[in-house]
RODO-2510 file (C-alpha; in nm, 4 decimals, decimal comma):
residues 308
     n   res          X          Y          Z
     1     m    15,7693   -18,8387    27,7995
     2     i    15,4622   -18,7527    27,5752
     3     v    15,5167   -18,4963    27,3084
     4     p    15,1968   -18,3081    27,3190
     5     q    15,0037   -18,2414    26,9216
     6     s    14,7546   -18,0642    26,8217
     7     f    14,5209   -18,0822    26,5086
     8     l    14,6289   -17,8324    26,2311
     9     a    14,3364   -17,6957    26,0404
    10     i    14,4635   -17,4462    25,7136
    11     k    14,2294   -17,2873    25,4635
    12     t    14,3251   -17,1785    25,1515
    13     d    14,1484   -16,9994    24,8382
    14     s    14,1318   -17,1573    24,4929
    15     k    14,4889   -17,0507    24,4336
    16     g    14,6750   -17,1970    24,7088
    17     s    14,6810   -16,9194    24,9357
    18     m    14,6143   -16,9490    25,3015
    19     q    14,3563   -16,7759    25,4307
    20     w    14,3551   -16,8982    25,7736
    21     l    14,5111   -17,1491    25,9737
    22     k    14,4023   -17,2737    26,3366
    23     k    14,5075   -17,5081    26,5829
    24     i    14,2725   -17,7227    26,7384
    25     g    14,2414   -17,9122    27,0470
    26     d    14,3668   -17,8318    27,4179
    27     t    14,6127   -17,5971    27,3091
    28     i    14,6371   -17,4428    27,6355
    29     s    14,7665   -17,7273    27,9038
    30     g    14,9742   -17,9111    27,6002
    31     k    14,9211   -18,2179    27,7578
    32     y    14,7520   -18,4546    27,5569
    33     q    14,8167   -18,6005    27,1162
    34     y    14,5713   -18,4979    26,8703
    35     q    14,6244   -18,6421    26,5203
    36     a    14,3718   -18,5306    26,2087
    37     k    14,2864   -18,7925    25,9708
    38     s    13,9770   -18,6834    25,7704
    39     v    13,7992   -18,3076    25,6706
    40     k    13,4451   -18,2954    25,5434
    41     s    13,3110   -17,9426    25,4789
    42     l    12,9397   -17,8860    25,5607
    43     s    12,7126   -17,6034    25,4734
    44     d    12,7900   -17,4060    25,7830
    45     g    13,1621   -17,5219    25,8147
    46     y    13,3805   -17,8055    25,8247
    47     v    13,4028   -18,1191    26,0791
    48     l    13,7078   -18,2775    26,1531
    49     a    13,7915   -18,6232    26,2475
    50     g    14,1349   -18,7891    26,4628
    51     q    14,1846   -18,9522    26,7455
    52     t    14,3238   -18,8005    27,1144
    53     s    14,5143   -18,9338    27,3675
    54     k    14,3345   -18,6786    27,5970
    55     i    14,0611   -18,9274    27,7771
    56     y    14,3276   -19,1911    27,8736
    57     l    14,5865   -18,9615    28,0232
    58     q    14,2730   -18,7672    28,2465
    59     k    14,1613   -19,0975    28,3661
    60     y    14,5063   -19,2397    28,4184
    61     g    14,7167   -18,9043    28,4632
    62     n    14,9264   -19,0184    28,7969
    63     i    15,0571   -19,2965    28,5808
    64     s    15,3566   -19,4953    28,6711
    65     q    15,6797   -19,5144    28,4443
    66     s    15,5583   -19,8892    28,3531
    67     e    15,2570   -19,7777    28,2833
    68     l    15,3835   -19,4928    28,0033
    69     d    15,5888   -19,7453    27,8321
    70     v    15,2818   -19,9603    27,7658
    71     f    15,0595   -19,6481    27,6862
    72     k    15,3840   -19,5651    27,4318
    73     t    15,3753   -19,9103    27,3119
    74     q    15,0187   -19,9649    27,2166
    75     d    14,9324   -19,5885    27,1038
    76     i    14,5800   -19,5836    27,3036
    77     s    14,3699   -19,3371    27,1698
    78     d    13,9734   -19,2216    27,1597
    79     y    13,7974   -19,0908    26,8725
    80     y    13,7797   -18,7283    26,8139
    81     l    13,5668   -18,5270    26,6329
    82     v    13,5646   -18,0881    26,6122
    83     k    13,3412   -17,9549    26,4287
    84     i    13,4696   -17,5524    26,2953
    85     k    13,2894   -17,2614    26,1658
    86     t    13,3944   -17,1499    25,7845
    87     n    13,6651   -16,9499    25,9646
    88     g    13,7845   -17,2123    26,2084
    89     d    13,6757   -17,1027    26,5095
    90     t    13,5690   -17,4681    26,6976
    91     l    13,1902   -17,4960    26,7246
    92     w    13,2166   -17,7987    26,9097
    93     s    13,3842   -18,1373    27,0065
    94     a    13,3274   -18,4839    27,0988
    95     i    13,5701   -18,7484    27,2098
    96     y    13,3532   -19,1197    27,1863
    97     g    13,5720   -19,3897    27,3132
    98     l    13,5252   -19,7704    27,2923
    99     f    13,7911   -20,0626    27,3279
   100     g    14,1046   -19,8907    27,4117
   101     k    14,3211   -19,7845    27,0755
   102     d    14,0299   -19,6117    26,8775
   103     k    14,1381   -19,4509    26,5400
   104     i    13,9053   -19,2344    26,2676
   105     n    14,0250   -19,2487    25,8972
   106     s    13,6919   -19,1205    25,7575
   107     v    13,3930   -18,9184    25,8231
   108     l    13,0200   -18,7976    25,6844
   109     q    12,7592   -18,5963    25,7761
   110     s    12,3946   -18,7928    25,8494
   111     p    12,1879   -18,7337    25,5244
   112     s    11,8499   -18,7193    25,7827
   113     n    12,0226   -18,5116    26,0978
   114     a    12,2614   -18,2316    26,0806
   115     d    12,3750   -18,3448    26,4856
   116     e    12,4929   -18,7100    26,3593
   117     f    12,7634   -18,8145    26,1847
   118     y    12,8942   -19,1862    26,0478
   119     f    13,2492   -19,2531    26,1088
   120     c    13,4538   -19,5182    26,0668
   121     g    13,8073   -19,6572    26,1278
   122     s    13,9163   -19,9245    26,3216
   123     t    13,9107   -20,0311    26,7422
   124     y    14,2252   -20,1989    26,8637
   125     d    14,0903   -20,5508    27,1056
   126     p    14,3862   -20,5434    27,3898
   127     i    14,2502   -20,8845    27,5675
   128     k    14,2691   -21,0770    27,1481
   129     r    14,5226   -20,8537    27,0824
   130     k    14,3222   -20,7931    26,7278
   131     n    14,2226   -20,4460    26,5388
   132     n    13,8645   -20,5083    26,4397
   133     m    13,7492   -20,2965    26,1437
   134     v    13,4555   -20,0228    26,2898
   135     n    13,1394   -19,7855    26,2114
   136     v    12,9762   -19,5766    26,4338
   137     r    12,6699   -19,3870    26,4297
   138     s    12,7112   -19,0572    26,6791
   139     r    12,5566   -18,7207    26,7754
   140     v    12,7197   -18,4385    26,8879
   141     d    12,7094   -18,4875    27,2563
   142     a    12,9183   -18,7570    27,2428
   143     s    12,6651   -19,0094    27,2665
   144     i    12,6963   -19,3382    27,0478
   145     l    12,3720   -19,4670    26,8689
   146     s    12,3429   -19,7726    26,7215
   147     p    12,4637   -19,8749    26,3921
   148     t    12,8092   -19,9469    26,6222
   149     f    12,9604   -20,2379    26,5037
   150     a    13,2972   -20,4306    26,5084
   151     f    13,4269   -20,6906    26,3143
   152     n    13,6426   -20,9464    26,4970
   153     n    13,8654   -21,3014    26,4410
   154     d    13,5284   -21,4456    26,5566
   155     n    13,5499   -21,8251    26,3562
   156     n    13,1851   -21,8346    26,2950
   157     s    13,1477   -21,4924    26,1635
   158     t    13,0724   -21,3946    25,7866
   159     y    13,3500   -21,0938    25,8286
   160     s    13,5800   -21,3174    25,9978
   161     a    13,9884   -21,1661    26,0189
   162     d    14,2671   -21,1470    26,1961
   163     m    14,2932   -20,7974    26,1559
   164     s    14,0814   -20,5064    26,0015
   165     n    14,0663   -20,1745    25,9338
   166     a    13,7787   -19,9110    25,7746
   167     n    13,9760   -19,6451    25,5292
   168     q    13,6679   -19,4678    25,4125
   169     i    13,2772   -19,4440    25,4131
   170     i    13,0612   -19,3109    25,1564
   171     q    12,6903   -19,2246    25,0819
   172     i    12,5088   -19,4922    24,8501
   173     p    12,1391   -19,4888    24,7594
   174     q    12,0714   -19,7931    25,0193
   175     g    12,2023   -19,6319    25,2965
   176     f    12,6240   -19,6466    25,3159
   177     m    12,9313   -19,8295    25,1996
   178     m    13,2921   -19,8391    25,3576
   179     v    13,6009   -19,9459    25,2104
   180     g    13,9075   -20,1172    25,3959
   181     t    14,1474   -20,4292    25,4516
   182     v    14,0903   -20,7754    25,6138
   183     t    14,4051   -20,9547    25,7082
   184     n    14,3962   -21,3350    25,7278
   185     g    14,6270   -21,6290    25,6929
   186     n    14,6303   -21,5853    25,3484
   187     g    14,7220   -21,1909    25,3720
   188     n    14,5747   -20,8714    25,2669
   189     m    14,2486   -20,8240    25,0506
   190     v    14,0374   -20,5617    24,9960
   191     y    13,7403   -20,5684    25,1043
   192     t    13,3795   -20,3466    25,0332
   193     l    13,0990   -20,3609    25,3157
   194     k    12,7056   -20,1910    25,2354
   195     f    12,4881   -20,1429    25,5045
   196     n    12,1404   -19,9073    25,5623
   197     p    12,0862   -19,6188    25,7953
   198     m    11,9882   -19,8225    26,1215
   199     g    12,3155   -20,0888    26,0545
   200     q    12,1862   -20,3657    25,8823
   201     i    12,4601   -20,5617    25,6747
   202     l    12,3420   -20,5085    25,3131
   203     d    12,6876   -20,6795    25,1180
   204     y    13,0538   -20,7798    25,2118
   205     k    13,2881   -20,8523    24,9533
   206     t    13,6056   -20,9266    24,9857
   207     y    13,8697   -20,9395    24,6847
   208     e    14,2232   -21,1763    24,6891
   209     l    14,4234   -20,9520    24,4406
   210     q    14,8344   -21,0558    24,3356
   211     g    15,0160   -20,9469    24,6644
   212     n    14,8844   -20,8129    24,9923
   213     a    14,6372   -20,5448    24,8897
   214     e    14,5423   -20,2796    25,1188
   215     g    14,1472   -20,0486    25,0603
   216     i    14,2316   -19,7187    25,0727
   217     s    13,9579   -19,5217    24,9207
   218     i    13,6552   -19,5668    24,6904
   219     a    13,3858   -19,3435    24,4978
   220     s    13,0652   -19,3796    24,3549
   221     l    13,0255   -19,4024    23,9842
   222     k    12,7388   -19,1928    23,7813
   223     k    12,6922   -19,4784    23,5365
   224     g    12,6654   -19,7155    23,7995
   225     g    12,9598   -19,9235    24,0074
   226     y    13,2787   -19,8077    24,2193
   227     v    13,5979   -19,7481    24,1744
   228     i    13,8395   -19,8236    24,4450
   229     l    14,2191   -19,7497    24,5485
   230     s    14,4448   -19,9405    24,6649
   231     s    14,7902   -20,0216    24,7828
   232     v    14,9291   -20,3575    24,6543
   233     r    15,2449   -20,5234    24,7438
   234     i    15,4392   -20,6680    24,4881
   235     s    15,7679   -20,7914    24,6913
   236     q    15,9148   -20,6329    24,9861
   237     e    16,0551   -20,3710    24,8201
   238     n    15,8374   -20,3039    24,6212
   239     q    15,4460   -20,1559    24,6713
   240     d    15,2187   -20,0092    24,3536
   241     i    14,8993   -19,8280    24,3365
   242     l    14,6147   -20,0136    24,2457
   243     l    14,3206   -19,8834    24,0611
   244     m    13,9973   -20,1333    24,0316
   245     k    13,6267   -20,1104    23,8778
   246     v    13,3955   -20,3248    24,0514
   247     k    13,0025   -20,3307    23,9172
   248     e    12,7354   -20,2763    24,1477
   249     d    12,7009   -20,5991    24,3075
   250     g    13,0619   -20,5907    24,3470
   251     v    13,1968   -20,8060    24,0525
   252     l    13,5359   -20,7139    23,9363
   253     e    13,5506   -20,5655    23,5643
   254     w    13,9149   -20,4577    23,6169
   255     n    14,2089   -20,3648    23,7797
   256     k    14,5214   -20,1505    23,6996
   257     t    14,8426   -20,1070    23,8712
   258     f    15,0588   -19,8033    23,8614
   259     g    15,4168   -19,7226    23,9982
   260     g    15,7851   -19,8182    23,9742
   261     s    15,9748   -20,0499    24,1412
   262     f    15,9845   -19,9174    24,5074
   263     e    15,7486   -19,7728    24,7658
   264     d    15,4070   -19,6413    24,6192
   265     i    15,0917   -19,5674    24,8147
   266     a    14,7683   -19,4732    24,7362
   267     s    14,5539   -19,1971    24,8915
   268     k    14,3003   -19,0331    24,7520
   269     v    14,0181   -19,1731    24,4185
   270     i    13,7262   -18,9389    24,2760
   271     e    13,5453   -18,9359    23,9684
   272     c    13,5502   -18,6317    23,7574
   273     k    13,3206   -18,4309    23,6059
   274     d    13,3645   -18,5180    23,2451
   275     g    13,3487   -18,9097    23,3460
   276     n    13,7317   -18,9701    23,4054
   277     i    13,8861   -19,1332    23,7197
   278     a    14,1065   -18,9002    23,8834
   279     f    14,3126   -19,0265    24,1880
   280     t    14,6404   -18,9331    24,4529
   281     g    14,9026   -19,0657    24,5974
   282     t    15,2998   -19,0947    24,6712
   283     i    15,5404   -19,2182    24,4336
   284     s    15,9351   -19,3172    24,5369
   285     f    16,2092   -19,3192    24,3137
   286     g    16,5001   -19,4897    24,5709
   287     v    16,4555   -19,6492    24,8500
   288     l    16,4760   -19,4791    25,1435
   289     t    16,4466   -19,0701    24,9625
   290     n    16,3349   -18,9186    24,6762
   291     k    15,9538   -18,9303    24,7397
   292     m    15,6997   -18,7013    24,5982
   293     m    15,2977   -18,6861    24,4973
   294     i    15,1243   -18,7893    24,2492
   295     l    14,8350   -18,6674    24,0687
   296     a    14,6928   -18,9349    23,7674
   297     k    14,4156   -18,9011    23,5533
   298     v    14,2575   -19,1959    23,3323
   299     s    14,0222   -19,2870    23,1475
   300     k    13,6928   -19,4663    23,2516
   301     d    13,8812   -19,7910    23,1518
   302     g    14,1505   -19,7254    23,3543
   303     n    14,4006   -19,5969    23,0941
   304     l    14,6340   -19,3204    23,1565
   305     d    14,5765   -19,2149    22,7389
   306     l    14,2849   -19,0282    22,7968
   307     k    14,2311   -18,9861    22,3818
   308     n    14,1109   -19,3273    22,3900
***
């Protein structure tokens, strides 16, 4: 049995009091699954990004139990964008499908066309059984424009990896930049990738750090360079939050780890107005329970002591 799910959008005021709550998706039939992953504020509302099972189940509505078992195993989905007004009412929604198991992690509105959006995430190749990082430029009419690219396990490719995923996309002067994770025989590595508005690759860097690291979030710094937030696995029981600063050309300046002896998870990093750095995540105080959110502010050099 497929459990129906909807997007849930909540708006609060500056003190955290809820102003409205909206369920978004096919809330009438209750047949489909929707999973929200990213939200972006626009001048006239918000765009929500995630994935849905709707197209797959519409196409294969009368499926057998064995086919249903495959669906549950592979978690087949398509990209899903929704634009809502400032009061939460839906303006439009669009579904985009690529290879099978498509997932969005981050979305941006095009700086030159309000009806176009860039989003990044992953797409699963069911033939090769590989997960590929993907960037898509799309329109509100559900058409996909160039650039659309996916990096796979082609051994002749500069971007070769067995598994890969894009977790965040940001705008930079040259176009756009993504951060994510590539997996090969040596484990997980953080990568950054720059490309221009036409999809031409400008730069690609990987960072092989101590432990298996996943690139989660990135922020551009006013004085140049970037700060990257990662989750890095130190051992089977221990994962820490890793903060790293890189120069404009991608050269690593420093990296700092935060966390304890259990499972700590990175979430989001930003540059503050005073030039310091803030990040969020989840820290654990035990193997199974006792988890809590963390909000940390560090200096430009990654130190918790902001007086220095």
